[in-house]
C-alpha positions, -999 to +999 in steps of 0.1 A: +831+135-333+815+122-302+823+127-265+809+107-237+812+121-201+804+103-170+800+125-139+809+114-104+773+114-092+762+091-121+749+115-147+760+107-183+765+132-212+768+122-248+778+150-272+782+147-309+797+173-333+792+173-370+818+196-387+799+199-419+761+197-424+735+212-448+720+231-419+732+244-385+715+238-352+711+211-326+688+182-315+687+172-279+670+144-260+669+141-222+658+109-206+646+108-170+628+086-146+594+102-156+598+104-193+617+120-222+622+155-236+631+160-272+639+194-288+656+209-318+668+243-328+677+253-364+700+283-371+701+279-409+682+261-436+645+261-444+634+256-407+656+285-393+628+310-400+601+292-379+585+317-355+587+294-325+607+266-309+589+233-305+596+205-281+580+172-272+575+156-238+569+118-236+556+102-205+566+067-194+537+053-214+548+069-246+521+096-246+534+128-263+526+164-255+540+190-279+549+225-267+557+257-286+576+288-274+578+320-294+613+329-305+629+360-289+649+384-310+686+389-305+716+365-304+710+331-289+673+335-286+676+368-267+700+352-242+731+372-252+717+406-240+706+392-207+739+374-202+759+405-209+737+425-185+743+399-158+781+399-164+788+435-170+760+455-153+750+429-126+715+444-128+695+411-134+686+387-107+697+350-109+672+333-085+679+298-100+717+301-098+723+297-136+753+320-137+785+300-139+818+310-124+854+306-135+856+271-119+827+258-140+841+274-171+875+258-165+859+224-160+839+228-192+871+236-211+889+206-195+862+183-209+873+194-244+910+190-235+903+155-221+884+146-253+913+157-275+938+137-252+915+107-254+915+108-292+953+112-293+959+084-268+930+061-276+919+057-240+895+072-215+907+102-196+897+113-161+898+150-154+916+142-122+945+132-144+946+167-159+939+188-128+941+185-091+903+191-089+899+187-052+923+215-047+901+240-066+866+228-058+861+252-029+873+282-048+842+286-070 
């Protein structure tokens, strides 16, 4: 399955889901005006036990720089414990504003709902068709 999302400010997201695969994980590529970032994470299979995450950065001339970050223990690379502390204890700072609110969560769910509606109807779906977005924008 594949979902393509075009955001109102021009960003574009392409998401693919494979329901059955010999290993679990993801591969991501992010293209920007200064180059490209490629990364992969494996949750099962022979590469799942690697001690670090590796990612590559390519500049506009195609030069590649590889980076490695040691894996943290715990669910989702150590993120689960921190996320739970932020939600339930509110004892960790969020200086970069990564924490999402209910509005962001609802919009994320609506992308999935729009994707299913698009499959069923064979057409592009705008979220504005499903929600009165402007009514809720200032509530998050």
